[in-house]
Structure formats: C-alpha cells, structure tokens
C-alpha positions as CSV (number, residue, x, y, z in Angstrom):
1,D,-8.7,-18.8,7.3
2,W,-5.2,-20.7,6.0
3,A,-3.5,-21.0,9.3
4,R,-0.1,-23.5,10.2
5,P,1.4,-23.5,13.8
6,L,3.4,-20.5,14.5
7,D,6.3,-23.3,14.8
8,A,6.1,-25.0,11.9
9,P,8.5,-25.4,9.0
10,P,8.1,-23.5,5.9
11,E,6.9,-26.4,3.9
12,Q,4.5,-27.8,6.2
13,P,0.9,-27.4,4.4
14,W,-1.4,-24.5,5.3
15,V,-4.8,-26.1,6.9
16,T,-8.2,-24.2,6.9
17,R,-9.5,-23.1,10.2
18,N,-12.4,-20.8,11.1
19,V,-11.7,-17.7,13.2
20,E,-14.2,-17.4,16.2
21,E,-13.2,-13.9,17.2
22,A,-11.0,-11.1,15.9
23,R,-10.7,-7.5,16.8
24,T,-9.0,-4.9,15.1
25,R,-8.5,-1.8,17.1
26,G,-7.1,1.4,15.2
27,L,-6.2,5.0,15.0
28,E,-6.1,7.1,11.8
29,F,-4.7,10.2,10.6
30,D,-4.6,12.0,7.0
31,A,-3.7,15.9,6.5
32,T,-3.2,17.7,3.4
33,V,-1.4,21.2,3.1
34,R,-2.0,23.0,-0.1
35,A,0.5,26.0,-1.1
36,R,-0.5,29.2,-3.4
37,D,1.5,27.6,-5.8
38,G,-0.4,24.7,-6.1
39,V,1.8,22.2,-4.2
40,A,0.4,19.6,-2.1
41,L,1.7,17.9,0.9
42,T,0.2,15.2,2.3
43,A,1.0,13.1,5.6
44,G,-0.9,10.2,7.2
45,A,-0.2,7.4,9.8
46,T,-2.2,4.2,10.7
47,L,-1.8,2.3,13.7
48,L,-3.3,-1.0,14.2
49,S,-3.7,-3.7,16.8
50,L,-5.5,-7.1,16.2
51,R,-6.4,-9.8,18.9
52,V,-7.4,-13.2,17.5
53,E,-8.6,-16.0,19.5
54,D,-5.2,-18.8,19.3
55,G,-3.5,-16.0,17.5
56,D,-0.4,-16.4,20.2
57,V,-0.7,-20.6,18.5
58,F,-1.1,-20.0,14.5
59,R,0.0,-17.7,11.9
60,S,-2.5,-16.8,9.0
61,K,-1.8,-17.0,5.8
62,S,-3.8,-14.1,4.9
63,T,-7.1,-12.9,6.2
64,L,-5.5,-11.7,9.5
65,R,-2.2,-9.9,7.9
66,P,-3.5,-6.7,8.0
67,L,-0.6,-3.8,8.0
68,T,-0.7,-2.7,12.1
69,E,1.8,0.2,10.9
70,T,1.8,2.6,8.4
71,V,3.3,6.3,8.0
72,R,3.1,7.7,4.5
73,G,3.8,11.3,3.2
74,G,4.1,12.8,-0.2
75,V,4.2,15.8,-2.6
76,R,2.3,17.1,-5.5
77,A,3.4,19.7,-7.3
78,P,2.1,21.8,-11.1
79,L,4.7,22.0,-13.8
80,G,2.8,23.8,-16.4
81,P,0.4,21.2,-18.2
82,A,1.9,18.7,-16.2
83,T,1.7,17.4,-12.4
84,L,4.1,15.4,-10.5
85,S,3.1,13.2,-7.9
86,L,5.9,11.3,-5.2
87,Q,4.6,9.4,-2.4
88,A,6.7,7.2,0.2
89,T,5.1,4.6,2.4
90,R,6.8,2.6,5.1
91,A,4.4,0.5,6.6
92,R,4.9,-3.0,8.7
93,R,2.3,-6.7,9.3
94,L,2.0,-8.0,12.3
95,G,4.7,-10.1,13.4
96,E,7.1,-8.6,10.0
97,E,9.8,-6.8,8.9
98,P,9.2,-2.9,7.9
99,W,9.4,-2.1,4.5
100,T,9.5,1.2,2.5
101,R,8.0,1.8,-0.8
102,V,8.1,5.0,-2.9
103,D,6.0,5.8,-6.1
104,A,6.1,8.5,-8.6
105,R,3.1,10.0,-11.0
106,L,3.5,12.2,-13.7
107,L,0.1,13.6,-15.5
108,L,-0.2,15.5,-18.6
109,D,-3.2,17.8,-19.4
110,L,-3.8,17.1,-22.9
111,G,-7.1,19.2,-23.6
112,T,-10.5,17.9,-24.4
113,R,-10.7,16.2,-21.1
114,S,-7.8,13.7,-21.9
115,T,-4.9,12.9,-19.5
116,L,-1.9,11.3,-20.5
117,Y,0.1,9.5,-17.4
118,L,3.0,7.4,-16.5
119,D,2.9,5.6,-13.5
120,L,6.1,4.3,-11.4
121,G,6.0,1.6,-9.2
122,N,7.9,0.6,-6.5
123,L,10.9,3.3,-7.4
124,T,13.2,1.6,-5.2
125,D,12.3,-1.9,-6.1
126,T,11.6,-3.0,-2.4
127,T,10.9,-6.6,-1.6
128,Y,8.1,-7.0,0.5
129,P,5.2,-9.6,1.4
130,D,1.9,-8.9,-0.4
131,P,-1.3,-9.6,1.7
132,T,-0.7,-13.7,1.3
133,G,2.7,-13.6,2.0
134,L,3.9,-13.6,-1.7
135,P,6.6,-11.3,-2.6
136,A,4.9,-8.3,-4.2
137,P,5.8,-7.0,-7.6
138,G,9.0,-4.9,-8.3
139,R,9.6,-1.8,-10.1
140,S,6.8,-1.0,-12.9
141,L,6.0,1.4,-15.5
142,I,2.4,2.4,-16.7
143,L,2.1,4.4,-19.3
144,G,-1.8,5.6,-19.9
145,L,-4.5,7.7,-21.7
146,R,-7.3,8.9,-19.6
147,T,-10.1,10.4,-21.8
148,G,-13.7,11.2,-20.5
149,S,-15.1,8.2,-19.1
150,L,-13.0,5.6,-20.9
151,S,-9.7,4.9,-19.2
152,V,-6.9,3.0,-21.2
153,P,-4.1,2.2,-19.1
C-alpha cells in the first residue's frame, strides 16, 4: 500500500509499505419492495470496521480506505414505455467526512431488444474523494443505446 504518517503534511510524499494484517468485519442489509403498479422501492446499508496493524500511525492512500458507512435508498417507477430510477447514497470512508450523492436514470424501451438510456450522475454535484483520495467526478450526463448484446454508451 502507499502510506504516510498520520501527522505528515500534505506535501510529504507517499511511500510504499507492506500491510501484514488487516481485518475487516461488517454488516450489510438490502431490501426491495415492489408495488402492484410496478414501482419498486429499495433500501440498504453497510457498516464496516477495519483493523490494521499500525493503523493508528499510518494513513493509507488507497488500499485501506473502504467505505465504512453507507446508507442508500431508491425508487424505480414505470412511466409507459419508459422507466425512471432515482438513487441516493450517503457514505463515509474511514476518518473522512460523509457525503451524499444522488443519481438518476431514464430508460426508454424502443422495442426489438433496444433501449435508449439517459444517466444523470451526481445530480447535486457533490464533492467527495474517490478511493484513491482524488476528487470524484462531478455532475455527469450519459446518453446511450443498448441493443441485443451490443452496448454503445
């Protein structure tokens, strides 16, 4: 793993070090409730604990930075030939501030095994670190066509 002492200034370079032992324990919950009108509600949560030898002395750059708390909820609703999905996620990495992200997807069934989709990622343009500690992408818009086994984003 790449690591540096917890009290190191941000400009101090990361150095490689071996992690001899790390123990992760966790609990995960996921549920989906479907209504008769085709609407589906989803909810989930994950809690993890991480114990690392020398974990109170070094900060990991990537390997030992799991999401330790995640709560998510979503809704999927049919709208004629289209389906709208919304999902919100609140998460926290070990030793970092929590963040909330909201994503949306609109699917349009074109028939003949083809689907047009529009993904709106990070609708609130939330700033948070990705697994490497760099800023995750901001708001995004993706238009794609899925047909048969071919997918063209």
